[in-house]
C-alpha positions as CSV (number, residue, x, y, z in Angstrom):
1,M,20.3,9.8,45.9
2,I,17.1,9.6,44.0
3,D,14.5,6.5,44.1
4,G,14.5,5.1,40.6
5,S,11.9,2.4,41.8
6,L,13.5,0.1,39.2
7,T,13.1,-3.6,39.1
8,P,16.0,-5.8,40.0
9,E,16.4,-6.7,36.2
10,A,16.5,-2.9,35.5
11,Q,18.8,-2.2,38.5
12,S,21.2,-4.7,37.1
13,I,21.2,-3.2,33.6
14,A,21.6,0.3,35.1
15,R,24.8,-0.6,36.8
16,R,26.3,-2.2,33.7
17,R,25.3,0.8,31.6
18,Y,26.6,3.2,34.6
19,E,30.2,1.4,34.2
20,A,30.1,1.5,30.4
21,A,29.3,5.2,30.4
22,Q,32.0,6.1,33.0
23,Q,34.4,4.3,30.6
24,R,33.4,6.3,27.7
25,S,33.5,9.5,29.5
26,D,37.1,8.7,30.3
27,S,38.1,8.2,26.7
28,E,40.3,10.4,24.7
29,A,38.9,13.2,22.6
30,S,40.4,15.5,20.0
31,T,37.6,16.0,17.5
32,P,34.2,17.8,17.7
33,D,32.4,14.6,17.9
34,E,34.6,12.7,20.1
35,Y,34.2,15.6,22.6
36,A,30.2,15.4,21.9
37,R,30.2,11.6,22.4
38,R,32.3,11.9,25.6
39,A,29.8,14.7,26.9
40,Q,26.9,12.5,26.2
41,A,28.3,9.6,28.2
42,G,29.1,12.2,30.9
43,V,25.3,13.0,31.0
44,G,24.6,9.3,31.4
45,V,27.1,9.1,34.1
46,G,25.5,11.9,36.0
47,T,22.1,10.3,35.5
48,F,23.3,6.9,36.9
49,A,25.2,8.6,39.6
50,L,21.8,10.0,41.0
51,L,20.7,6.6,41.2
52,F,23.6,5.0,42.8
53,D,26.1,7.6,44.1
54,G,24.5,10.9,45.1
55,F,23.9,14.3,43.9
56,E,27.5,15.6,44.6
57,T,29.0,12.9,42.2
58,A,26.1,13.4,39.7
59,R,26.7,17.2,39.5
60,A,30.4,16.4,39.1
61,A,29.5,14.5,35.9
62,F,27.2,16.9,34.5
63,G,29.8,19.5,35.1
64,R,32.5,17.5,33.1
65,A,30.0,17.0,30.4
66,A,29.3,20.5,30.1
67,D,33.0,21.1,29.8
68,D,33.4,18.6,26.9
69,Y,30.4,20.1,25.0
70,R,32.0,23.4,25.4
71,E,35.2,21.7,23.9
72,S,33.0,20.3,21.1
73,V,31.6,23.8,20.4
74,E,35.0,25.5,20.4
75,A,36.4,23.1,18.0
76,R,33.5,23.5,15.4
77,I,33.9,27.1,15.8
78,D,37.7,27.0,15.0
79,D,37.1,24.9,11.8
80,P,33.8,25.9,10.4
81,T,34.2,24.6,7.1
82,G,32.4,21.1,7.2
83,T,29.4,19.4,8.1
84,D,30.4,19.2,11.7
85,Y,29.8,22.9,12.1
86,A,26.0,22.3,11.4
87,A,25.7,20.2,14.8
88,L,27.0,23.6,16.7
89,P,23.8,24.5,17.9
90,L,22.7,21.0,19.3
91,H,25.8,20.8,21.2
92,S,25.5,24.4,22.6
93,W,22.2,23.8,24.1
94,R,23.0,20.3,25.5
95,G,26.1,22.0,27.1
96,A,24.2,24.8,28.6
97,Y,21.6,22.2,30.0
98,A,24.6,20.2,31.3
99,A,26.2,23.3,33.0
100,L,22.8,23.9,34.8
101,L,22.7,20.4,36.1
102,G,26.3,20.6,37.4
103,G,25.2,23.6,39.3
104,D,27.8,25.8,38.1
105,R,27.1,29.6,36.8
106,D,30.7,30.0,35.6
107,R,30.3,26.9,33.2
108,T,27.0,28.7,31.8
109,H,28.9,31.9,31.4
110,A,31.8,30.3,29.7
111,L,29.7,28.4,27.2
112,A,27.6,32.0,26.5
113,D,31.1,33.4,25.7
114,T,32.1,30.6,23.5
115,F,28.9,30.7,21.5
116,A,28.9,34.2,21.0
117,T,32.0,33.8,18.9
118,A,30.0,31.6,16.5
119,E,28.9,32.7,13.0
120,Q,25.5,31.7,11.6
121,A,26.6,31.5,7.9
122,P,30.6,31.3,8.0
123,A,32.3,31.8,4.6
124,P,33.4,29.1,3.4
125,G,31.6,26.7,5.6
126,V,27.9,25.2,6.3
127,E,25.0,27.7,6.9
128,L,23.5,26.9,10.2
129,D,19.5,26.3,10.2
130,D,17.8,29.4,11.3
131,H,15.7,27.7,14.0
132,P,18.4,25.6,15.7
133,Y,20.8,28.4,15.9
134,F,18.5,31.0,17.5
135,Y,17.0,28.4,19.8
136,A,20.5,27.4,20.9
137,K,21.4,31.2,21.2
138,A,18.1,31.6,23.4
139,V,18.9,28.7,25.5
140,V,22.5,29.5,26.2
141,A,21.6,33.2,27.1
142,A,18.8,32.0,29.5
143,A,21.2,29.7,31.2
144,A,23.5,32.7,31.8
145,R,20.7,34.7,33.0
146,D,20.7,37.0,30.0
147,D,17.1,36.9,29.5
148,A,17.3,40.3,27.3
149,A,19.6,38.3,24.7
150,A,17.4,35.2,25.1
151,T,14.1,37.1,24.3
152,E,15.8,38.6,21.2
153,A,16.9,35.2,20.0
154,L,13.6,33.6,20.6
155,E,11.9,36.2,18.3
156,R,13.9,34.9,15.5
157,T,13.0,31.3,16.1
158,D,10.8,29.5,13.6
159,P,9.9,26.0,14.9
160,G,9.2,23.4,12.2
161,S,8.4,20.3,14.2
162,E,6.3,19.5,17.2
163,W,9.6,19.1,19.3
164,A,10.8,22.5,18.2
165,R,7.4,24.1,19.2
166,V,7.3,22.5,22.6
167,T,10.9,23.2,23.6
168,T,10.8,26.9,22.2
169,A,7.6,27.4,24.0
170,A,9.2,26.0,27.4
171,V,12.2,28.6,27.0
172,R,9.8,31.5,26.1
173,G,7.9,30.7,29.3
174,I,11.1,30.7,31.3
175,V,12.6,34.0,30.0
176,E,8.9,35.7,30.2
177,T,8.3,34.2,33.5
178,D,5.2,32.8,32.2
179,R,4.4,29.9,34.3
180,A,1.3,28.7,32.2
181,T,3.0,28.5,29.1
182,F,6.1,26.7,30.7
183,E,4.1,24.3,32.7
184,S,2.2,23.2,29.5
185,A,5.1,22.9,27.4
186,L,7.1,21.0,30.3
187,D,4.1,18.5,30.7
188,E,4.4,17.9,26.9
189,L,8.2,17.2,27.1
190,L,7.5,14.8,30.2
191,E,5.0,13.0,28.4
192,A,7.4,12.4,25.5
193,A,10.1,11.4,28.0
194,H,7.8,8.7,29.5
195,E,6.9,7.3,26.0
196,R,10.6,7.0,25.1
197,A,11.0,5.1,28.3
198,D,8.2,2.9,27.9
199,D,8.4,2.3,24.0
200,G,12.1,1.5,23.5
201,T,13.0,-1.5,21.7
202,E,15.3,-2.4,24.7
203,L,15.0,-1.4,28.3
204,D,16.2,2.1,28.5
205,V,16.9,2.5,32.1
206,R,18.5,6.0,31.5
207,A,15.3,7.2,30.2
208,M,13.4,5.8,33.2
209,V,15.6,7.4,35.8
210,F,16.0,11.0,34.9
211,A,15.2,13.7,32.2
212,P,17.9,15.8,31.8
213,E,16.5,18.5,29.6
214,P,13.3,19.1,31.4
215,T,15.2,19.0,34.6
216,A,17.5,21.9,33.4
217,M,14.5,23.9,32.3
218,T,12.8,23.5,35.6
219,L,16.0,24.8,37.3
220,M,15.8,27.9,35.2
221,A,12.2,28.3,36.0
222,W,13.0,27.9,39.7
223,E,15.9,30.6,39.4
224,R,13.1,32.9,38.1
225,E,11.0,32.3,41.2
226,M,8.3,30.8,39.2
227,G,7.4,28.1,41.8
228,C,6.5,25.2,39.4
229,D,7.2,21.5,40.4
230,P,6.2,18.8,37.9
231,E,6.1,16.3,41.0
232,N,7.6,13.7,38.2
233,P,10.1,11.2,39.1
234,L,12.2,12.2,36.0
235,V,12.4,15.7,37.3
236,P,13.4,14.7,40.9
237,T,12.5,17.5,43.3
238,S,15.3,16.7,45.7
239,F,17.8,17.3,43.1
240,L,16.2,20.6,42.1
241,W,16.4,21.8,45.8
242,E,20.0,20.5,46.0
243,T,21.3,22.0,42.9
244,L,19.6,25.5,42.9
245,P,21.6,27.1,45.7
246,K,24.8,26.5,43.9
247,L,23.5,28.4,40.8
248,Q,22.5,31.2,43.0
249,D,25.9,31.5,44.8
C-alpha cells in the first residue's frame, strides 16, 4: 500500500468514495458510455485500493478498467454513426494507461488491435478531430511498445491547448527516449494534478492519492530505461517498482 498522508476527515471520505466506486464498477453496462463510466469507476477503485488494500488489488481494478475502456472503444467502432464516436480517442488513451497501470502487456496489445480497426472519418459518421485521434494512436502504440508507429502518429498531432501540448510532449519524450523533454512535461502535468487536488470545490481525495496518467507515462519511461523518478507522492515509486516487472514478463 502507499502512504496517502490524508487527514482523518479525508480518510473517511476516501473510504466512502471507495465503496461508491466499487458499486459503480460492478454495474451493468451495454452502451459505449456505460462501459466508459464503469471504466472510470474502476480507475477510482484502483486508486483507493492503493491506499487501503494494496498493489495487487489495485492492479486488478486497473486491469478491469482497461477491459471496460476497450469494450467502450469496440462499441463505438461497431456503430460509428453518432456523436459517441467522437469520444473514441479519449477512451482509447485512457484504456491504454489503465492497461499499463494494471501491469498487463496483453491488455495493451488487445487495445492496440482494437484501435487499429478505427477510422478517422467514417462515412456516415462523425469525423474525429485530428489531434485527439493521432494523440490516442500514439499513446496506444507506445503502450504496446510499437514506438515506430507512435512516432509516426506524433508527427500528425497538432496540439491546440496547453494540456494537449504538454501531454504530447510527454509522449514524444518517451518514444524518443528524450529524458529532458519527458521530465519537463511530467513536472507540468504533476503541477496541474496538485492544483486539481488543492483547488477543487469539494475535497477531492482521489486526486490527492494518485495521478493515473502521469504514473502510466512514468511506467513507459521506465520500460525504456530512462531512469527518471519524479519522487512525487502522486506517482508512487513503490507502485512503479512493483508494476514494471509485470510489463516486462
